C-alpha positions as CSV (number, residue, x, y, z in Angstrom):
1,M,60.3,97.7,91.6
2,H,63.1,100.1,90.7
3,S,62.0,101.3,87.2
4,L,63.0,104.8,88.1
5,Y,66.7,103.9,87.9
6,K,68.9,101.4,86.1
7,T,71.4,98.9,87.5
8,A,74.2,97.2,85.7
9,G,74.9,93.9,87.5
10,K,77.4,93.6,90.3
11,C,80.9,95.0,91.0
12,T,83.7,92.7,89.7
13,L,85.7,93.3,92.9
14,N,82.8,93.0,95.5
15,R,80.0,90.8,94.2
16,S,77.7,92.0,97.0
17,K,77.8,95.6,95.6
18,V,75.1,96.6,93.1
19,R,76.6,98.4,90.1
20,Y,74.9,101.4,88.6
21,P,76.0,102.5,85.1
22,N,76.5,106.2,86.0
23,K,76.3,108.8,88.7
24,R,72.8,109.8,87.7
25,E,71.4,106.3,88.1
26,A,73.1,105.8,91.4
27,Q,71.7,109.1,92.8
28,L,68.2,108.2,91.6
29,A,68.5,104.8,93.4
30,L,69.7,106.7,96.5
31,A,66.7,109.0,96.4
32,V,64.3,106.1,96.0
33,I,65.9,104.2,98.9
34,K,65.8,107.3,101.2
35,G,62.2,107.9,100.1
36,R,61.1,104.5,101.3
37,G,62.4,105.2,104.8
38,N,63.4,101.5,105.4
39,P,65.6,101.5,108.5
40,K,67.5,98.5,107.1
41,H,68.8,100.6,104.3
42,T,71.2,103.3,105.6
43,E,72.9,104.3,102.3
44,K,74.0,107.9,102.4
45,R,75.9,108.6,99.2
46,A,77.1,107.4,95.8
47,Y,80.7,106.9,94.7
48,H,82.6,105.8,91.6
49,C,84.4,102.5,91.6
50,P,87.6,102.4,89.6
51,I,87.6,98.6,89.3
52,C,84.2,98.0,87.6
53,N,84.0,101.6,86.4
54,G,80.4,101.8,87.7
55,W,78.8,103.5,90.7
56,H,77.9,102.1,94.1
57,L,76.0,103.3,97.2
58,T,77.5,103.4,100.7
59,S,76.4,104.0,104.3
60,A,79.6,105.9,105.0
61,E,79.5,109.6,105.2
62,T,82.7,109.8,103.1
63,V,84.4,107.0,101.2
64,N,87.6,105.9,102.9
65,D,90.2,106.4,100.1
66,T,92.7,104.3,101.9
67,V,90.4,101.2,102.0
68,L,89.2,101.8,98.5
69,S,92.7,102.3,97.0
70,G,93.9,99.3,99.0
71,S,91.2,97.1,97.5
72,V,92.0,98.4,94.0
73,L,95.8,97.9,94.5
74,Q,95.1,94.3,95.7
75,H,93.2,93.7,92.5
76,T,95.8,95.3,90.2
77,N,98.9,93.9,92.1
78,P,97.9,90.3,93.0
79,D,101.6,89.1,93.2
80,A,102.4,91.9,95.7
81,F,99.3,91.2,97.7
82,D,100.1,87.4,97.8
83,T,103.7,88.0,98.9
84,G,102.5,90.3,101.7
85,M,99.9,87.8,102.9
86,K,102.5,85.0,103.0
87,A,105.0,87.1,104.8
88,F,102.6,88.0,107.6
89,L,101.2,84.5,107.8
90,S,104.7,83.1,108.3
91,G,105.2,85.4,111.2
92,S,101.8,85.0,112.7
93,K,102.8,82.5,115.4
94,R,105.1,85.0,117.0
95,G,103.7,88.2,115.6
96,K,102.2,91.0,117.7
97,Y,99.2,91.3,115.4
98,S,96.0,89.5,114.6
99,A,96.5,86.5,112.3
100,S,92.9,86.4,111.1
101,K,92.5,86.5,107.3
102,A,90.3,89.6,107.4
103,S,92.8,91.5,109.6
104,L,95.8,90.5,107.5
105,T,94.0,91.5,104.4
106,R,93.3,95.0,105.8
107,R,96.9,95.3,106.9
108,V,98.4,94.2,103.5
109,R,95.9,96.5,101.6
110,H,96.9,99.4,103.8
111,L,100.6,98.8,103.2
112,L,100.0,98.6,99.4
113,H,98.3,102.0,99.8
114,L,101.4,103.3,101.6
115,F,103.6,102.0,98.8
116,A,101.7,104.1,96.3
117,A,101.6,107.1,98.6
118,N,105.4,107.0,99.2
119,D,106.4,106.3,95.6
120,I,107.9,102.9,96.3
121,P,109.0,101.5,92.9
122,N,106.4,99.1,91.5
123,D,109.0,96.4,90.7
124,S,109.7,96.1,94.5
125,W,106.1,95.6,95.6
126,D,106.4,91.8,95.4
127,N,109.9,91.7,96.7
128,P,110.1,89.4,99.8
129,W,112.7,91.8,101.4
130,L,110.2,94.6,101.5
131,W,107.5,92.6,103.2
132,A,109.8,90.8,105.6
133,T,111.2,94.2,106.6
134,L,107.8,95.7,107.2
135,R,106.8,92.7,109.2
136,F,109.9,93.0,111.3
137,Q,109.1,96.7,112.0
138,I,105.6,95.8,113.1
139,M,106.5,92.8,115.2
140,W,109.7,93.9,116.9
141,R,110.2,97.7,116.4
142,G,106.9,99.3,117.6
143,G,104.0,98.4,115.4
144,D,102.4,99.9,112.3
145,Q,103.8,103.4,113.0
146,K,107.4,102.1,112.6
147,A,106.5,100.5,109.3
148,E,105.0,103.7,108.1
149,Q,108.0,105.7,109.2
150,L,110.3,103.3,107.3
151,L,108.3,103.7,104.1
152,S,108.4,107.5,104.6
153,T,112.2,107.3,104.9
154,S,112.3,105.0,101.9
155,K,110.6,107.7,99.8
156,K,113.8,109.7,100.2
157,T,116.3,106.9,99.8
158,V,114.6,105.7,96.6
159,K,115.7,109.0,95.1
160,M,119.2,108.6,96.4
161,A,119.8,104.9,95.5
162,G,117.6,104.5,92.5
163,D,117.7,100.9,91.1
164,M,121.0,99.9,92.7
165,L,121.2,96.6,94.6
166,T,123.0,95.7,97.8
167,E,125.6,92.9,97.5
168,D,126.2,92.2,101.2
169,K,122.8,91.1,102.5
170,E,124.0,89.5,105.8
171,P,123.6,92.6,108.0
172,F,119.9,92.8,107.0
173,L,118.9,89.1,107.5
174,R,117.6,89.9,111.0
175,V,114.3,90.6,109.4
176,A,113.9,86.9,108.5
177,E,111.7,84.8,110.8
178,T,112.9,81.4,109.8
179,R,116.1,79.9,108.3
180,K,114.1,79.0,105.2
181,E,113.0,82.6,104.8
182,A,116.6,83.8,105.3
183,Q,117.8,81.5,102.5
184,K,115.1,82.8,100.2
185,L,116.1,86.4,101.0
186,Q,119.7,85.6,100.3
187,N,118.7,84.6,96.8
188,T,116.5,87.7,96.3
189,P,117.8,91.0,95.1
190,L,117.9,93.6,98.0
191,P,117.1,97.1,96.7
192,A,119.8,99.6,98.0
193,W,117.1,102.1,98.9
194,L,115.6,99.6,101.3
195,A,119.0,98.8,102.8
196,V,119.7,102.5,103.3
197,A,116.3,103.0,104.9
198,L,117.0,100.1,107.3
199,M,120.4,101.5,108.2
200,A,118.9,104.9,108.9
201,D,116.3,103.3,111.1
202,K,118.9,101.3,113.0
203,G,120.9,104.5,113.6
204,K,117.8,106.1,115.1
205,E,117.3,103.1,117.3
206,Q,120.9,103.3,118.7
207,K,120.5,107.0,119.5
208,V,117.4,106.4,121.7
């Protein structure tokens, strides 16, 4: 039926997505779909997928780079994604956020995107301290905006503190939700740049 264009299987990230081998084939497929005028097919444009290295069609006017890069980062940083999901699941009984798997997946993907955007060191992405801190900001400090502000501050403190570690972790254990998590954090290195960002955030809180 579609001899005018070629397909190349499915996307390795999203198996529901048809994969086209190149931009030309994707655009040909798009032209055929539009020509048929089927109201069930609302595809508007083609875009390149960095995971399967093929091309896909989408109904969106523009591809949401945050969602796309979040999906890619989940795929390329599975340990960080799993750590983030576990952190938010552990706080879901008290958390001021939806605990549905779809909602948490979107949240963790978005935070991974922000890690990349704010130059957070890759070796910290799966650090439980980072995820517990972001969960604390979202649950008790004012939602997603506070988490994003902390990451923005961290971009500056990373340059200041580099790869140094904080020895006294006690003042920062307020981010833990359970005694078990606090014990785990005690046994996990705390990046100095994250501690500095937390202290700066606490200073802002006291001024208000």
